[in-house]
C-alpha positions as a printed Julia matrix, in Angstrom:
194×3 Matrix{Float64}:
   8.01    8.45  -20.52
   7.12    8.87  -16.85
   3.94    6.82  -17.17
   5.81    3.96  -18.84
   8.37    3.89  -16.02
   5.53    4.04  -13.47
   3.75    1.12  -15.15
   6.99   -0.91  -15.31
   7.51   -0.27  -11.6
   3.96   -1.32  -10.79
   4.41   -4.48  -12.86
   7.55   -5.4   -10.9
   6.27   -4.42   -7.46
   2.76   -5.83   -7.74
   3.97   -8.76   -9.82
   6.36  -10.02   -7.14
   3.67   -9.44   -4.49
   1.22  -11.43   -6.62
   3.73  -14.31   -6.75
   3.23  -14.6    -3.0
  -0.44  -15.44   -3.59
   0.37  -18.15   -6.15
   1.51  -20.82   -3.75
   2.48  -23.43   -6.37
   4.75  -21.19   -8.48
   6.1   -19.57   -5.3
   7.06  -23.01   -3.92
   8.87  -23.82   -7.18
  10.87  -20.59   -6.99
  11.77  -21.31   -3.35
  12.79  -24.88   -4.26
  15.03  -23.5    -6.99
  16.57  -20.55   -5.11
  16.21  -21.66   -1.51
  14.31  -19.69    1.14
  17.11  -17.14    1.54
  17.57  -16.66   -2.21
  13.84  -16.21   -2.67
  13.7   -13.56    0.05
  16.69  -11.69   -1.37
  15.25  -11.75   -4.9
  11.8   -10.76   -3.59
  13.31   -7.81   -1.71
  15.44   -6.66   -4.65
  12.55   -6.84   -7.13
  10.24   -5.05   -4.66
  12.72   -2.21   -4.12
  13.44   -1.96   -7.85
   9.7    -1.76   -8.55
   9.16    0.8    -5.81
  12.07    2.87   -7.11
  10.65    2.82  -10.63
   7.2     3.79   -9.31
   8.61    6.8    -7.45
  10.89    7.81  -10.33
   8.22    7.35  -13.0
   5.58    9.22  -11.02
   7.95   12.12  -10.34
   8.81   12.4   -14.07
   5.11   12.21  -14.91
   4.26   14.94  -12.39
   7.02   17.19  -13.71
   6.55   16.71  -17.45
   3.38   14.93  -18.46
   0.5    15.63  -16.08
  -2.84   14.6   -17.64
  -6.07   15.61  -15.9
  -8.97   13.22  -16.4
 -11.4    14.76  -13.93
 -11.4    17.44  -11.25
 -12.26   16.13   -7.79
 -14.23   18.46   -5.51
 -12.11   20.19   -2.87
 -14.35   18.7    -0.14
 -12.92   15.27   -0.95
  -9.55   16.39    0.41
 -11.08   16.84    3.85
 -12.71   13.42    3.68
  -9.42   11.82    2.6
  -7.54   13.59    5.39
 -10.03   12.29    7.96
 -10.2     8.72    6.66
  -6.44    8.32    6.26
  -6.14    8.06   10.05
  -8.07    4.76   10.24
  -6.17    3.53    7.16
  -2.84    4.1     8.91
  -4.11    2.58   12.17
  -5.22   -0.54   10.28
  -1.76   -0.98    8.76
  -0.12   -0.55   12.18
  -2.63   -2.99   13.72
  -1.41   -5.69   11.34
   1.9    -5.64   13.26
   0.68   -4.74   16.76
  -2.05   -7.31   16.85
  -5.05   -7.07   19.14
  -8.82   -6.98   18.76
  -8.58   -4.8    15.65
  -6.56   -7.56   14.0
  -8.95  -10.35   15.02
 -12.02   -8.33   14.0
 -10.73   -7.12   10.62
  -8.72  -10.34    9.94
  -6.42   -8.67    7.4
  -5.94   -5.08    8.56
  -2.9    -4.52    6.32
  -4.94   -5.16    3.2
  -7.9    -3.2     4.58
  -5.62   -0.23    5.27
  -3.98   -0.45    1.84
  -7.39   -0.68    0.13
  -8.68    2.34    2.05
  -5.46    4.3     1.32
  -5.62    3.51   -2.4
  -9.35    4.22   -2.7
  -9.02    7.55   -0.89
  -6.12    8.64   -3.09
  -7.94    7.42   -6.19
 -11.0     9.58   -5.55
  -8.98   12.61   -4.4
  -6.75   12.73   -7.49
  -8.21   13.07  -10.95
  -5.08   12.72  -13.05
  -4.13    9.74  -15.2
  -0.95    8.86  -13.3
  -2.79    8.75   -9.98
  -5.58    6.68  -11.5
  -3.02    4.17  -12.8
  -1.02    4.11   -9.55
  -3.78    4.0    -6.96
  -6.17    2.0    -9.15
  -3.51   -0.68   -9.65
  -2.72   -0.89   -5.94
  -6.44   -1.04   -5.08
  -7.06   -3.79   -7.65
  -4.09   -5.77   -6.32
  -5.25   -5.42   -2.69
  -8.76   -6.61   -3.61
  -7.26   -9.54   -5.51
  -4.94  -10.42   -2.61
  -7.83  -10.35   -0.11
  -9.86  -12.68   -2.32
  -6.85  -15.0    -2.74
  -6.46  -15.23    1.05
  -9.91  -16.81    1.26
  -8.7   -19.59   -1.03
  -5.3   -20.22    0.56
  -4.75  -22.95    3.1
  -2.12  -20.97    5.01
  -2.82  -17.66    6.79
  -0.63  -15.67    4.42
   1.12  -13.74    7.19
   3.94  -14.38    9.63
   2.91  -15.69   13.04
   2.79  -12.67   15.35
   1.24  -13.1    18.8
  -2.21  -11.56   19.15
  -2.78   -9.5    22.28
  -5.8    -7.75   23.7
  -7.15   -4.24   23.96
  -3.76   -2.99   25.2
  -2.27   -3.78   21.81
  -5.13   -1.89   20.15
  -4.39    1.19   22.25
  -0.72    0.96   21.27
  -1.66    0.47   17.6
  -3.91    3.55   17.71
  -1.22    5.65   19.43
   1.47    4.55   16.98
  -0.99    5.04   14.11
  -1.67    8.64   15.18
   2.09    9.37   15.31
   2.68    7.78   11.9
  -0.34    9.62   10.46
   1.01   12.95   11.75
   4.47   12.19   10.35
   2.98   11.3     6.96
   0.75   14.38    6.86
   3.16   16.99    8.21
   6.54   15.72    7.02
   6.53   12.9     4.46
   3.77   14.07    2.11
   4.94   17.68    1.69
   8.68   16.87    1.65
   8.75   13.64   -0.38
   5.58   13.84   -2.46
   5.72   17.63   -2.79
   2.06   18.08   -1.96
   1.06   19.52    1.43
  -2.05   17.88    2.89
  -2.52   20.2     5.85
  -3.28   23.84    5.08
  -3.17   23.33    1.32
């Protein structure tokens, strides 16, 4: 039951995000609903998908856990270390500086790194479905950006090294919040001292 809800949530969440990459169908939806209607529908479907993902994964974890493989404990340390650059990359997509211009799409790079790290650190079927799907979508989206005529992101001014320092500082704070508060409280799995 939990896996089916998880898969339905992924279909909604990643499906609406995939629509963004399909510029022709996206333009038709915008023409039909208007820019505001499209954004409202996009937001509602995204939140519904995210809610189903969280709900489905929590049911799966509580009632139907299926181990596929057993990752070595050492991988947890590697994941913990490499999650910091993943978070900094995501932050650098909003606080744009040299990291942004060098990586070009730091949001997708951060999401790919996050998904890959969680995929190798978790050997259960639900995690493989969740993180594998997000990783596959992020790879697809990055490839689609190479074929799009538009940049695929809102115009945010690009600064210099100062923005990079801010992105790193904010990234460290977000990383600490995720590791010490969010992950143990919301996910139920401590990442520090586990």
